[in-house]
VMD Tcl script that draws the C-alpha trace (Angstrom):
set ca {
  {0.00 0.00 0.00}
  {1.13 3.51 -0.87}
  {0.30 6.73 0.96}
  {-2.12 8.58 -1.32}
  {-0.86 11.95 -0.15}
  {-4.33 13.34 0.54}
  {-4.52 15.70 3.54}
  {-7.93 17.33 4.14}
  {-8.46 20.41 6.30}
  {-9.37 19.71 9.94}
  {-13.11 20.15 9.43}
  {-13.14 17.50 6.68}
  {-11.43 14.75 8.67}
  {-14.67 12.90 9.34}
  {-15.53 10.11 6.92}
  {-19.23 10.85 7.41}
  {-18.83 14.54 6.55}
  {-16.80 13.62 3.48}
  {-19.41 11.10 2.34}
  {-22.41 13.38 2.86}
  {-20.87 16.45 1.23}
  {-19.47 14.33 -1.61}
  {-23.00 13.33 -2.68}
  {-24.73 16.58 -1.74}
  {-26.82 18.79 -4.05}
  {-24.18 21.52 -3.68}
  {-21.55 19.25 -5.12}
  {-23.82 18.13 -7.96}
  {-24.27 21.78 -8.93}
  {-20.53 22.36 -8.60}
  {-19.83 19.41 -10.90}
  {-22.25 20.77 -13.50}
  {-20.54 24.19 -13.42}
  {-17.03 22.75 -13.72}
  {-17.98 20.52 -16.64}
  {-19.75 23.39 -18.42}
  {-16.65 25.57 -17.99}
  {-14.59 23.17 -20.15}
  {-16.62 24.20 -23.20}
  {-17.16 20.56 -24.10}
  {-20.03 19.44 -26.31}
  {-21.93 16.52 -24.78}
  {-24.22 14.23 -26.78}
  {-26.35 11.30 -25.64}
  {-26.00 7.89 -27.28}
  {-27.34 4.35 -27.04}
  {-24.68 1.64 -27.15}
  {-24.82 -2.10 -27.76}
  {-24.66 -4.26 -24.63}
  {-25.36 -7.52 -26.46}
  {-28.46 -9.12 -27.98}
  {-31.45 -6.94 -27.13}
  {-29.51 -4.86 -24.58}
  {-29.20 -1.09 -24.96}
  {-27.27 1.11 -22.56}
  {-27.24 4.90 -22.45}
  {-24.25 7.18 -22.14}
  {-22.89 10.68 -22.63}
  {-20.00 11.47 -24.97}
  {-18.09 14.72 -24.33}
  {-15.39 16.36 -26.43}
  {-13.99 19.89 -26.63}
  {-14.65 21.36 -30.10}
  {-11.54 22.03 -32.14}
  {-9.33 19.87 -29.91}
  {-7.92 16.63 -31.27}
  {-8.23 14.25 -28.29}
  {-5.01 12.64 -27.14}
  {-6.90 9.89 -25.34}
  {-10.31 8.55 -24.41}
  {-11.77 7.82 -20.96}
  {-14.74 5.57 -20.18}
  {-16.28 6.48 -16.81}
  {-18.48 4.24 -14.63}
  {-20.69 5.44 -11.77}
  {-21.66 3.77 -8.48}
  {-24.83 1.90 -7.58}
  {-27.91 4.14 -7.90}
  {-25.69 6.94 -9.18}
  {-25.64 7.97 -12.83}
  {-23.62 9.53 -15.60}
  {-24.69 12.89 -14.16}
  {-23.40 12.25 -10.63}
  {-21.08 14.96 -9.35}
  {-17.95 12.77 -9.35}
  {-18.71 11.68 -12.93}
  {-19.02 15.25 -14.16}
  {-15.93 16.38 -12.25}
  {-13.85 13.44 -13.48}
  {-14.97 14.06 -17.06}
  {-13.98 17.72 -16.67}
  {-10.50 16.80 -15.43}
  {-9.97 14.50 -18.42}
  {-11.28 17.09 -20.86}
  {-8.89 19.67 -19.40}
  {-6.06 17.22 -20.10}
  {-7.06 16.79 -23.75}
  {-9.08 13.57 -23.47}
  {-12.55 12.84 -24.78}
  {-14.88 11.03 -22.37}
  {-17.87 8.69 -22.33}
  {-19.96 8.45 -19.14}
  {-21.85 5.15 -19.28}
  {-25.11 4.57 -17.43}
  {-25.58 1.05 -16.16}
  {-28.93 -0.58 -16.93}
  {-31.76 1.10 -14.93}
  {-29.59 4.06 -13.91}
  {-30.05 7.66 -14.93}
  {-33.00 8.05 -17.29}
  {-32.60 4.60 -18.85}
  {-35.14 2.34 -17.13}
  {-37.22 2.11 -20.31}
  {-34.41 0.70 -22.46}
  {-34.37 -2.86 -21.12}
  {-37.12 -5.05 -19.70}
  {-35.02 -7.07 -17.25}
  {-33.74 -5.57 -14.00}
  {-30.21 -4.40 -13.26}
  {-28.03 -6.49 -10.99}
  {-24.34 -6.33 -10.18}
  {-23.34 -9.46 -12.07}
  {-24.27 -7.93 -15.43}
  {-20.61 -7.47 -16.33}
  {-20.95 -9.02 -19.80}
  {-23.18 -6.22 -21.09}
  {-20.79 -3.60 -19.71}
  {-17.85 -5.28 -21.47}
  {-19.79 -5.35 -24.75}
  {-20.91 -1.74 -24.28}
  {-17.31 -0.68 -23.62}
  {-16.23 -2.43 -26.80}
  {-18.98 -0.69 -28.76}
  {-18.00 2.68 -27.28}
  {-14.36 2.10 -28.23}
  {-15.31 1.06 -31.76}
  {-17.59 4.03 -32.35}
  {-15.85 6.86 -30.53}
  {-12.22 5.80 -30.32}
  {-11.53 3.58 -33.35}
  {-7.81 4.36 -33.34}
  {-6.95 3.32 -29.79}
  {-3.19 2.91 -29.53}
  {-0.48 3.41 -26.88}
  {0.07 6.96 -28.08}
  {-3.67 7.67 -27.89}
  {-4.73 5.61 -24.88}
  {-8.11 4.16 -24.03}
  {-8.64 4.14 -20.25}
  {-11.50 3.40 -17.83}
  {-12.32 4.55 -14.31}
  {-15.08 3.92 -11.81}
  {-16.31 4.79 -8.35}
  {-17.66 2.39 -5.69}
  {-19.63 -0.30 -7.56}
  {-18.38 1.38 -10.75}
  {-14.84 0.77 -9.49}
  {-15.70 -2.90 -9.09}
  {-17.05 -2.95 -12.67}
  {-13.96 -1.11 -13.97}
  {-11.62 -3.68 -12.44}
  {-13.71 -6.61 -13.74}
  {-13.74 -4.90 -17.13}
  {-9.94 -4.78 -17.00}
  {-9.81 -8.50 -16.14}
  {-11.90 -9.31 -19.22}
  {-10.48 -6.71 -21.61}
  {-7.73 -8.83 -23.26}
  {-10.10 -11.69 -24.11}
  {-12.78 -9.23 -25.26}
  {-10.41 -7.46 -27.63}
  {-10.74 -4.20 -25.71}
  {-7.41 -2.31 -25.88}
  {-7.46 -0.77 -22.41}
  {-4.22 0.98 -21.48}
  {-5.02 1.37 -17.78}
  {-7.89 1.56 -15.26}
  {-8.52 3.38 -12.00}
  {-10.97 2.60 -9.18}
  {-11.98 4.84 -6.27}
  {-13.35 3.09 -3.15}
  {-14.25 -0.03 -5.15}
  {-16.55 -2.68 -3.74}
  {-14.28 -5.68 -3.12}
  {-16.39 -8.14 -1.13}
  {-20.14 -7.44 -1.59}
  {-21.09 -9.72 1.32}
  {-18.82 -7.77 3.66}
  {-20.11 -4.46 2.30}
  {-23.70 -5.48 3.07}
  {-22.68 -6.48 6.61}
  {-20.81 -3.18 7.06}
  {-23.93 -1.17 6.18}
  {-26.09 -3.31 8.47}
  {-23.86 -2.93 11.51}
  {-22.75 0.65 10.88}
  {-24.62 3.94 10.79}
  {-27.82 2.79 9.12}
  {-28.39 6.10 7.36}
  {-26.31 4.70 4.49}
  {-28.39 1.54 4.31}
  {-31.62 3.56 4.31}
  {-30.23 5.93 1.67}
  {-29.58 3.07 -0.78}
  {-32.86 1.35 0.12}
  {-34.85 4.49 -0.74}
  {-33.06 5.00 -4.07}
  {-33.37 1.35 -5.06}
  {-37.08 1.22 -4.16}
  {-37.74 4.26 -6.36}
  {-35.84 2.61 -9.21}
  {-37.80 -0.63 -8.87}
  {-41.11 1.23 -8.69}
  {-40.22 3.06 -11.89}
  {-39.37 -0.23 -13.60}
  {-42.70 -1.73 -12.48}
  {-44.59 1.24 -13.93}
  {-42.81 0.85 -17.27}
  {-43.18 -2.95 -17.56}
  {-46.22 -3.92 -15.44}
  {-46.80 -7.09 -17.45}
  {-43.36 -8.39 -16.39}
  {-42.71 -6.77 -13.03}
  {-45.87 -7.30 -10.99}
  {-44.32 -7.30 -7.50}
  {-46.39 -5.54 -4.85}
  {-45.56 -2.72 -2.46}
  {-44.78 -5.18 0.32}
  {-41.84 -6.39 -1.77}
  {-40.66 -2.82 -2.28}
  {-40.62 -2.25 1.48}
  {-38.41 -5.22 2.26}
  {-35.08 -4.40 3.89}
  {-31.88 -4.31 1.86}
  {-30.82 -7.92 2.53}
  {-34.32 -9.33 1.98}
  {-34.89 -7.25 -1.16}
  {-31.53 -8.33 -2.58}
  {-32.38 -11.97 -1.89}
  {-35.73 -11.48 -3.67}
  {-33.85 -10.08 -6.67}
  {-31.35 -12.93 -6.67}
  {-33.94 -15.71 -6.50}
  {-36.33 -14.26 -9.10}
  {-34.20 -12.23 -11.48}
  {-30.69 -13.72 -11.64}
  {-29.22 -17.10 -12.43}
  {-27.83 -17.43 -8.92}
  {-29.47 -19.78 -6.47}
  {-28.41 -18.10 -3.24}
  {-27.45 -14.67 -1.96}
  {-23.93 -15.90 -1.16}
  {-23.48 -17.20 -4.71}
  {-24.66 -13.87 -6.08}
  {-22.24 -11.90 -3.90}
  {-19.42 -14.28 -4.82}
  {-20.21 -13.72 -8.50}
  {-18.98 -10.12 -8.45}
  {-16.50 -10.24 -5.61}
  {-12.96 -9.10 -6.47}
  {-11.52 -9.69 -3.00}
  {-8.41 -11.69 -2.10}
  {-6.56 -13.04 -5.13}
  {-9.20 -12.33 -7.76}
  {-7.34 -9.35 -9.20}
  {-3.98 -11.14 -9.26}
  {-4.50 -12.05 -12.92}
  {-4.90 -8.43 -14.07}
  {-2.96 -7.75 -17.27}
  {-4.06 -4.12 -17.54}
  {-2.24 -1.63 -15.27}
  {-4.57 -0.61 -12.45}
  {-4.67 2.13 -9.84}
  {-6.84 1.88 -6.70}
  {-7.62 4.66 -4.23}
  {-9.16 3.89 -0.84}
  {-9.88 5.73 2.43}
  {-9.41 3.96 5.76}
  {-12.46 5.79 7.19}
  {-14.84 4.74 4.39}
  {-18.15 4.10 6.21}
  {-19.56 1.92 3.39}
  {-16.70 -0.29 2.16}
  {-14.80 -2.20 4.90}
  {-11.14 -1.25 4.65}
  {-9.72 -4.42 6.23}
  {-10.31 -6.39 3.03}
  {-7.87 -4.14 1.19}
  {-5.07 -5.39 3.47}
  {-5.53 -8.89 2.07}
  {-5.86 -7.80 -1.56}
  {-3.42 -9.58 -3.89}
  {-2.41 -7.39 -6.82}
  {0.05 -7.95 -9.67}
  {3.14 -5.71 -9.96}
  {1.33 -3.57 -12.55}
  {-1.33 -2.53 -10.01}
  {-0.99 -0.11 -7.11}
  {-3.19 0.57 -4.08}
  {-3.02 4.09 -2.65}
  {-4.54 4.68 0.79}
  {-5.52 7.75 2.77}
  {-6.53 7.87 6.43}
  {-9.41 10.21 5.53}
  {-11.71 10.61 2.54}
  {-14.94 8.81 3.41}
  {-16.78 6.97 0.66}
  {-15.80 8.57 -2.66}
  {-15.41 11.95 -0.94}
  {-11.79 13.14 -0.74}
  {-12.92 16.78 -0.71}
  {-10.23 19.45 -0.64}
  {-12.20 22.25 1.02}
  {-15.28 24.47 0.98}
  {-15.12 24.79 -2.82}
  {-16.02 21.06 -3.01}
  {-13.27 20.20 -5.48}
  {-12.11 16.63 -5.02}
  {-8.74 14.96 -4.74}
  {-10.16 11.72 -6.17}
  {-11.20 13.21 -9.51}
  {-7.79 14.86 -9.89}
  {-6.12 11.60 -8.85}
  {-7.99 9.57 -11.50}
  {-7.07 11.98 -14.29}
  {-3.43 12.26 -13.13}
  {-2.98 8.47 -13.04}
  {-4.65 7.77 -16.37}
  {-3.85 10.92 -18.36}
  {-0.42 12.07 -17.15}
}
mol new
graphics top color blue
foreach p $ca { graphics top sphere $p radius 0.5 }
foreach p [lrange $ca 0 end-1] q [lrange $ca 1 end] { graphics top cylinder $p $q radius 0.2 }
display resetview
């Protein structure tokens, strides 16, 4: 593990304060302003996630600038391409001469209508295929001198690292990936939210229930679950999803399906950068101590930062977004 070099002011040394401010409306507005200030033109696109699967994303490029690289960005669970960290990270890449594509996972952002089946965290195949389609359409000349990179936050960090594991076999020419506070062991993350400050558990429950209700309204002939199902707790609702809407027989099998803990990243062929805070209230830090990484991967750790926070001060600029761009677009 390497010291990340992040040192927040005294009033930002709480992981809870970092986490709350990092996902606050003030920071979302700040992200929108910073991205707008780059002068980039952003267009919406549908990309191919495999047979019958369409995913939505936002392509940004600065007019008149020949991009020197391309960055695919992945958000966290119940976030979106318009989350503050996504906008801020895109802005940092655009400032460094890269073009960007912010991909929405299935049922995230304004994309619930695109696919009938529900999102779940083992849908890595469609993200790999979408990434390949994005590269083909928006960065057809990927090469070492014009790199194709990917980065993600939280669950998006987990997806980014699994994408890197599959990239060589998928013919996706990734030069490097970065992950901020990635979910390593989903089972442990669930337990952390259950035993910790339950405001985080309730936050994700509320957002997920709204997403499921929206899906039910769009496809009532397929999703006919009642309100009692929607009001199940996180563990019970996840188990309902697993049993009825995935190919996994048990909750443990489902969690194991997208775990990247222990030695699962040891086979990475794509250079990888990981950033983690010891005071993350959502992702248990102790599992990072046992993480086995190849020589081409590096884990940088800060004592503070919360969950995907890493705020520098009252202006709400973030160390993490700068860190991602500096590691992938030096």
